[in-house]
Structure formats: structure tokens, C-alpha cells
C-alpha positions in Angstrom: -0.2 0.0 0.0 1.2 3.7 -0.5 3.1 5.5 2.2 2.0 8.8 3.2 4.2 11.4 4.0 3.8 15.2 5.8 5.6 18.2 4.5 5.8 21.8 5.8 5.2 24.5 3.3 7.9 26.1 1.8 9.6 22.3 1.5 10.7 20.6 -2.1 8.9 17.4 -2.7 11.3 17.2 -5.5 13.1 19.1 -8.1 13.9 19.1 -11.8 16.7 16.8 -13.0 16.2 14.2 -9.9 15.8 10.8 -10.8 12.7 9.6 -8.8 10.5 6.2 -9.0 7.3 7.9 -6.9 4.4 9.3 -8.0 2.4 11.5 -5.3 -1.4 12.0 -4.7 -2.5 15.0 -2.6 -4.4 14.1 0.4 -4.5 17.5 2.0 -3.1 20.5 1.5 -1.0 22.3 -2.0 1.4 21.8 -3.9 3.0 24.1 -7.1 4.7 22.6 -10.3 7.0 24.7 -11.7 10.2 25.1 -14.0 13.0 27.6 -13.9 14.1 28.7 -17.3 16.8 31.4 -17.4 16.7 32.5 -13.8 12.8 32.9 -14.2 10.5 30.8 -12.3 7.3 29.5 -14.6 4.4 28.5 -12.8 2.8 25.0 -14.4 -0.1 23.7 -12.0 -1.3 23.6 -8.6 -2.0 20.1 -7.3 -4.8 20.0 -4.7 -6.8 17.2 -2.7 -7.0 14.3 -4.9 -4.4 15.7 -7.7 -1.5 13.3 -8.9 1.7 14.4 -9.9 5.1 13.0 -10.6 3.5 9.8 -12.3 6.0 10.0 -15.3 8.8 8.8 -12.9 6.7 5.1 -12.6 7.3 4.6 -16.3 10.6 5.9 -17.8 13.7 6.4 -16.3 14.3 9.9 -17.0 15.3 12.5 -14.6 12.4 15.0 -12.9 11.1 17.9 -15.8 10.2 19.8 -13.5 9.9 21.1 -9.5 7.5 20.5 -7.1 7.2 22.6 -4.3 4.8 22.6 -0.9 2.6 25.6 -1.0 0.5 24.8 2.0 1.3 21.9 4.7 0.6 18.6 3.1 -0.4 15.1 3.2 0.8 13.0 0.3 0.2 9.3 -0.7 3.3 7.9 -2.2 3.2 5.3 -5.3 6.7 3.7 -5.2 6.2 1.1 -8.3 3.9 0.4 -11.4 2.6 -2.9 -9.5 2.0 -0.8 -6.3 0.0 2.0 -8.7 -2.1 -1.0 -10.5 -3.2 -2.1 -7.1 -4.0 1.2 -5.7 -6.2 1.6 -9.1 -7.2 -1.4 -8.7 -8.7 -0.7 -5.2 -9.9 2.7 -6.0 -12.0 2.8 -9.0 -13.2 6.2 -9.1 -9.5 7.7 -9.0 -8.7 5.5 -11.5 -10.9 7.3 -13.8 -9.8 10.6 -12.9 -6.5 9.5 -13.6 -7.1 8.2 -17.2 -9.2 11.7 -17.7 -6.5 13.5 -16.2 -3.7 11.7 -18.2 -5.9 12.0 -21.7 -6.0 15.8 -20.9 -2.4 16.4 -20.6 -1.6 14.6 -23.4 -4.3 16.2 -26.2 -2.6 19.8 -24.7 0.8 18.2 -25.0 -0.2 17.3 -28.7 -1.7 20.5 -29.2 1.8 22.5 -28.2 3.3 20.1 -30.6 1.3 21.0 -33.6 1.9 24.7 -32.3 5.6 24.3 -32.3 5.5 22.5 -35.8 3.6 25.4 -37.3 5.8 28.1 -36.1 8.8 26.1 -37.5 7.1 25.8 -40.8 6.4 29.3 -41.0 9.9 30.2 -40.4 10.8 27.7 -42.7 8.8 29.4 -45.4 10.0 32.7 -44.8 13.9 31.6 -45.4 12.8 30.0 -49.0 
């Protein structure tokens, strides 16, 4: 079963570039997901009760792509393996449905950004011809 951790406001859950093997489900509190590019902090998402983050660590052996910082004191369920996630999803079908919906939305948003960038690059290429 998932372990539970508590963190105080201001603490880091993980940092961009860290290697991790855990995902997190917010039980209480708020976490901010952000990146830093050229010394500028860009807010990506605010995670509240029932939200999850860090799930890609369970599926790929790559460093974290963003930072996660506690905004208000938090309790997190920590899922540390794909097998643990599968059991959690079987035991919590409503959460499983929510997770599929959220991941589908995230994938669609990423797809939209990809097509936008392809269009921008195509337009620039045409400018130089």
C-alpha cells in the first residue's frame, strides 16, 4: 500500500533533474509544479486534494522535468512502483477513472503544443526560402 508523508510549506517534494521512482497523490494541502528557465520561475500547475503528480517517474527512467514545492502543509500518498499503482487503481476505481481523464487531457494539451510548434517552425522555414 502507499505510504503517507507530511511536509511543511516551503519544502521541496522533488526538483527538476532529480531521478525519482515515485508518484504522489495529494491527500491534504497544496503543491505547486514549476520550472525555472533563464532564472525565471514559470508556474505550471497547482495540485490540490485528489490531484496527482510525478507519475512519469513510474514509467520512464528519466530525470524529473519540473519542480514540486509545498505551498501549504501537505499530506501525500506516495506510490513507489507500477505494481503498487496498479493495486491502488484496482482498489480505487473512481480515482482510476479520474487519472485516465487527467492523463488524457495532459496528453491532448501536449499534442496541441507540439502541433503549434511544428506550425511555427514550418512558417519560419517558409520565411527563409
